[in-house]
C-alpha positions as CSV (number, residue, x, y, z in Angstrom):
1,M,4.8,-13.6,-21.9
2,Q,4.4,-11.5,-18.8
3,M,1.0,-10.0,-18.3
4,K,0.2,-6.8,-16.3
5,S,-2.5,-8.5,-14.2
6,L,-0.3,-11.4,-13.1
7,N,2.6,-9.1,-12.4
8,L,0.5,-6.8,-10.2
9,L,-1.3,-9.6,-8.4
10,F,2.0,-11.4,-7.7
11,S,3.6,-8.2,-6.5
12,I,0.7,-7.3,-4.2
13,F,0.3,-10.7,-2.7
14,I,3.9,-11.9,-2.6
15,G,6.6,-10.0,-0.8
16,F,10.4,-9.9,-1.2
17,G,12.7,-11.6,1.2
18,A,14.8,-9.7,3.7
19,L,18.0,-8.0,2.6
20,A,21.2,-10.0,3.1
21,T,23.3,-7.1,4.1
22,E,23.5,-5.8,7.7
23,P,22.1,-2.4,8.3
24,E,24.6,0.4,8.9
25,V,22.0,2.3,10.9
26,K,20.4,1.1,14.1
27,P,16.9,2.0,15.3
28,T,16.7,4.4,18.2
29,K,13.5,2.6,19.3
30,S,12.1,-0.8,18.5
31,G,9.7,-3.2,20.2
32,L,6.1,-4.5,20.6
33,Y,3.4,-2.1,21.8
34,D,-0.1,-3.1,22.9
35,V,-2.8,-1.6,20.6
36,G,-5.9,-3.2,22.3
37,G,-5.4,-6.8,23.3
38,F,-2.5,-7.6,20.9
39,K,0.9,-6.1,20.1
40,L,2.3,-4.5,17.0
41,Y,6.0,-4.2,16.2
42,L,7.4,-0.7,15.7
43,E,10.9,0.4,14.6
44,C,12.1,4.0,14.6
45,Y,15.1,6.0,13.5
46,E,14.4,9.2,15.4
47,N,15.9,12.7,15.4
48,D,14.5,16.3,15.4
49,K,13.4,16.3,11.7
50,P,9.8,16.0,10.4
51,Q,8.2,12.6,11.2
52,L,7.9,10.1,8.4
53,I,5.8,7.0,8.7
54,L,6.6,4.2,6.2
55,E,3.6,2.0,5.4
56,Q,3.8,-1.3,3.6
57,G,2.2,-3.1,0.7
58,F,-0.3,-5.9,1.0
59,G,1.2,-8.8,3.0
60,R,4.5,-6.9,3.5
61,F,6.0,-5.8,6.8
62,G,8.4,-3.1,7.8
63,S,10.8,-5.4,9.6
64,D,11.7,-7.3,6.4
65,G,14.6,-4.9,5.9
66,V,13.9,-3.7,2.3
67,W,13.4,-0.1,3.4
68,L,16.8,0.1,5.1
69,E,18.7,1.4,2.1
70,N,16.1,4.2,1.7
71,I,16.2,5.0,5.4
72,K,19.9,5.6,5.2
73,R,19.3,8.2,2.6
74,L,16.3,9.8,4.3
75,K,17.5,9.9,7.9
76,N,19.1,13.3,7.6
77,D,15.8,14.8,6.4
78,F,13.2,12.8,8.5
79,S,12.6,11.1,11.8
80,I,11.5,7.7,10.5
81,C,9.2,5.0,11.8
82,L,7.9,1.8,10.2
83,Y,6.0,-1.2,11.6
84,D,4.5,-4.6,11.0
85,R,0.8,-4.8,10.6
86,A,-1.2,-7.3,12.6
87,G,-0.3,-10.9,11.8
88,L,2.8,-10.0,9.8
89,G,6.5,-10.0,10.6
90,K,7.1,-9.6,14.4
91,S,3.5,-8.4,15.2
92,E,0.9,-10.4,16.9
93,K,-2.4,-11.3,15.1
94,G,-5.4,-9.2,16.1
95,V,-9.1,-9.7,15.5
96,V,-10.0,-10.8,12.0
97,P,-11.3,-9.9,9.6
98,F,-10.7,-6.2,9.6
99,T,-11.1,-3.2,7.3
100,V,-8.8,-0.5,6.2
101,N,-10.2,1.8,8.9
102,D,-9.2,-0.8,11.5
103,T,-5.7,-0.8,10.2
104,A,-5.5,3.0,10.3
105,N,-6.8,3.0,13.9
106,R,-4.3,0.4,14.9
107,L,-1.5,2.4,13.5
108,R,-2.7,5.5,15.4
109,S,-2.8,3.6,18.6
110,L,0.7,2.2,18.0
111,L,2.1,5.7,17.4
112,Q,0.5,7.0,20.5
113,K,1.7,4.1,22.7
114,A,5.2,4.5,21.3
115,N,5.1,8.3,21.9
116,V,5.7,9.0,18.2
117,K,4.3,12.5,17.9
118,G,2.6,13.9,14.9
119,P,1.8,15.4,12.5
120,Y,3.2,12.9,10.0
121,Y,4.4,12.6,6.5
122,F,3.6,9.2,5.0
123,A,5.2,7.1,2.3
124,G,4.4,3.5,1.2
125,G,4.1,1.2,-1.7
126,S,1.1,-0.4,-3.4
127,Y,-1.7,-1.2,-0.9
128,A,-0.2,1.3,1.5
129,S,-2.0,4.1,-0.4
130,Y,-5.4,2.7,0.8
131,I,-4.2,2.8,4.4
132,I,-2.8,6.3,4.1
133,T,-6.0,7.5,2.5
134,A,-8.0,6.0,5.4
135,Y,-5.7,7.5,8.0
136,N,-6.1,11.0,6.4
137,N,-9.9,10.5,6.3
138,L,-10.0,9.7,10.0
139,Y,-7.3,12.0,11.3
140,P,-6.7,14.7,8.7
141,Q,-5.0,17.1,11.2
142,E,-2.3,14.5,11.7
143,V,-1.3,14.1,8.0
144,M,1.0,16.6,6.3
145,G,1.5,14.9,3.0
146,A,2.3,11.6,1.3
147,V,4.2,9.7,-1.4
148,M,2.3,6.8,-2.8
149,I,4.5,4.4,-4.6
150,A,2.9,2.4,-7.5
151,P,-0.5,2.5,-5.9
152,P,-3.4,0.5,-7.3
153,P,-6.3,2.7,-8.4
154,L,-9.3,2.9,-6.0
155,G,-11.6,0.0,-6.7
156,Y,-8.9,-2.5,-7.7
157,F,-10.1,-5.3,-5.4
158,Y,-13.7,-4.3,-5.7
159,T,-13.5,-4.7,-9.5
160,M,-11.8,-8.0,-9.2
161,G,-14.8,-9.3,-7.3
162,T,-17.6,-7.7,-9.2
163,R,-16.8,-7.8,-12.9
164,W,-17.8,-11.4,-13.4
165,P,-21.3,-12.5,-14.2
166,E,-23.1,-14.2,-11.3
167,D,-23.7,-17.3,-13.4
168,F,-20.2,-17.4,-14.9
169,K,-19.1,-20.8,-16.1
170,T,-16.2,-21.9,-18.3
171,D,-14.7,-25.1,-19.7
172,S,-11.2,-23.5,-19.5
173,Q,-9.4,-24.6,-16.4
174,E,-7.0,-21.7,-16.8
175,L,-9.8,-19.2,-16.8
176,K,-11.6,-21.0,-14.0
177,R,-8.6,-20.7,-11.7
178,F,-8.3,-17.0,-12.5
179,Y,-12.0,-16.4,-11.8
180,Q,-11.9,-18.3,-8.5
181,F,-8.8,-16.4,-7.4
182,E,-10.4,-13.1,-8.1
183,Q,-13.6,-14.1,-6.4
184,S,-11.6,-14.7,-3.2
185,V,-11.8,-11.0,-2.5
186,H,-15.3,-11.7,-1.2
187,N,-13.9,-13.9,1.5
188,P,-11.6,-12.1,3.9
189,M,-10.7,-15.4,5.5
190,F,-9.5,-17.0,2.3
191,K,-6.7,-19.2,3.4
192,K,-4.1,-18.2,0.8
193,V,-4.1,-14.4,1.6
194,P,-1.5,-13.0,4.0
195,E,-3.9,-10.5,5.6
196,N,-7.6,-11.0,6.4
197,V,-8.8,-7.7,5.0
198,D,-12.4,-7.2,4.1
199,H,-11.8,-5.6,0.7
200,M,-15.4,-5.0,-0.1
201,K,-16.2,-3.1,3.1
202,S,-12.9,-1.3,2.8
203,Y,-13.9,-0.1,-0.7
204,E,-17.1,1.4,0.6
205,I,-15.0,3.2,3.3
206,L,-12.5,4.6,0.8
207,T,-15.2,5.6,-1.7
208,N,-16.6,7.9,0.9
209,A,-13.3,9.1,2.2
210,A,-12.3,12.8,2.0
211,D,-9.6,13.9,-0.3
212,F,-6.3,15.4,0.9
213,G,-7.3,19.0,0.4
214,N,-4.2,21.0,-0.5
215,K,-1.6,18.6,1.1
216,P,1.3,17.6,-1.1
217,I,0.6,14.2,-2.6
218,I,3.2,12.7,-4.9
219,I,2.2,9.6,-6.9
220,V,5.2,7.5,-8.2
221,R,4.0,5.1,-10.9
222,S,5.7,2.3,-12.7
223,K,6.5,2.8,-16.4
224,A,3.3,2.3,-18.4
225,M,3.0,-0.9,-20.3
226,E,1.3,-1.4,-23.6
227,E,-0.6,-4.6,-23.0
228,R,-4.0,-4.7,-21.4
229,Y,-4.4,-5.5,-17.7
230,D,-5.6,-9.1,-18.1
231,P,-4.0,-12.2,-19.7
232,P,-5.4,-13.0,-23.2
233,F,-7.6,-15.8,-22.0
234,V,-9.9,-13.4,-20.2
235,P,-12.9,-12.4,-22.4
236,D,-13.0,-8.8,-23.6
237,D,-16.2,-7.9,-21.8
238,I,-14.8,-9.1,-18.5
239,A,-11.5,-7.4,-19.1
240,K,-13.0,-4.0,-19.9
241,P,-13.9,-2.8,-16.3
242,M,-10.4,-3.3,-15.1
243,D,-8.9,-1.6,-18.2
244,T,-11.3,1.3,-17.7
245,L,-10.2,1.5,-14.0
246,F,-6.5,1.7,-14.9
247,D,-7.2,4.1,-17.9
248,D,-8.6,6.6,-15.4
249,A,-6.0,6.0,-12.7
250,E,-3.9,9.0,-13.4
251,N,-6.9,11.3,-13.3
252,Y,-8.0,9.8,-10.0
253,F,-4.6,10.3,-8.5
254,K,-4.5,13.9,-9.6
255,R,-7.9,14.5,-7.9
256,L,-6.6,13.3,-4.5
257,S,-5.3,16.8,-3.7
258,T,-5.1,20.3,-5.3
259,N,-1.4,19.8,-4.7
260,S,-1.1,16.3,-6.3
261,R,1.5,15.3,-8.8
262,V,2.0,12.1,-10.8
263,I,5.5,11.1,-11.9
264,Y,6.6,7.9,-13.7
265,S,9.6,5.7,-13.2
266,E,11.6,4.1,-16.0
267,S,11.1,0.8,-14.2
268,K,8.2,-1.4,-15.0
269,K,8.5,-3.2,-11.6
270,H,5.9,-2.7,-9.0
271,H,8.1,-2.3,-5.9
272,L,9.7,0.9,-6.9
273,H,11.1,1.6,-3.4
274,I,13.4,-1.3,-4.3
275,A,13.6,-1.0,-8.1
276,D,14.0,2.8,-8.3
277,R,15.3,4.0,-5.0
278,D,16.6,7.3,-6.4
279,L,13.2,8.4,-7.6
280,V,11.4,7.3,-4.5
281,V,13.9,8.9,-2.1
282,N,13.9,12.2,-4.0
283,S,10.1,12.2,-4.1
284,I,9.9,11.8,-0.4
285,K,12.4,14.5,0.2
286,E,10.3,16.8,-1.9
287,L,7.4,16.7,0.6
288,V,9.2,18.9,3.1
289,G,8.5,22.6,2.5
290,K,5.6,22.0,0.0
C-alpha cells in the first residue's frame, strides 16, 4: 500500500533520470559561471519575451532534461533559463552547509554574471517554492510572479525534525528507521542527502519572509489523497502535527499573495511538470498579463 509520506519523501529526495529523446530546441546560451569561488551551470532559451526562471525540486537539476518538453511549449511566450544548483548536475560544489537564502543569492549572482536581465517570472516543483519565496523576500523588485508546482507547505522539514519526543524510543525497527530518517533534517551534512541544506535555519528564514503582495501566484497541487500523511506504524500523536500542517496547506498557499490561486491536477504524482504537463504549461502561460 502506498502512503502519502513515503511518496512525498521519495519524490523530494529522489529525482528522475534524463529524458532519452534528443531535444528539438537548442539553448541560445549555456555554460558555467563563477558565483563566488565556484561555478554554476546555466542554460537559456532566449528571445524578446518575458524572462522565466525554472527552479528545481530538492536534489534535482535543470540539465537533467525533464523540462525540455515544457520548454518547447513555453518558448514562444517566455525567454527561459534554468540551472543546476551547487553540487548538482554540471555545477561545482560550493561552501556547505547552506541555507535557502544562500541558494537565492547564488541564483541572483548567476543571473547577473550570465547577463540574464530581470525582472523574472519563476516556476518550479516541490522544494523550488522555498527558493522562490526566499528570492522574493530578498529581491522583491525582481519577481513578477510564480507558479509553484506541488509545493510542500511551509514547515515540512521543520515538522519532520520536531514532532518526535526528545526521549523517543521504540522496539519497532520499522518505526526506528523512519524516526532516524526524519531526524536527519537536523544534520545538513547527513551523507544520504543530495544537497547540504540547513533546513532548520531555512525554516526560520522563510517563516519571517515577506509575502508576494499582489503578484500573481499560482499553486498547482497534486490530486488530494484520502489517507493520512504517515504510514500506519507511526503513532497518532506523532502523526498529528504533519496532518495539521497539510490540512492548512491550501489556506497557507492562498495567503502568499492577494492574487494567489490554488488549482488541482487529476494526477496524484508529485512531479506534475512531468505527469501533467498540460496543466503546468497552461498555468505558467497564465502569469503573463496578470
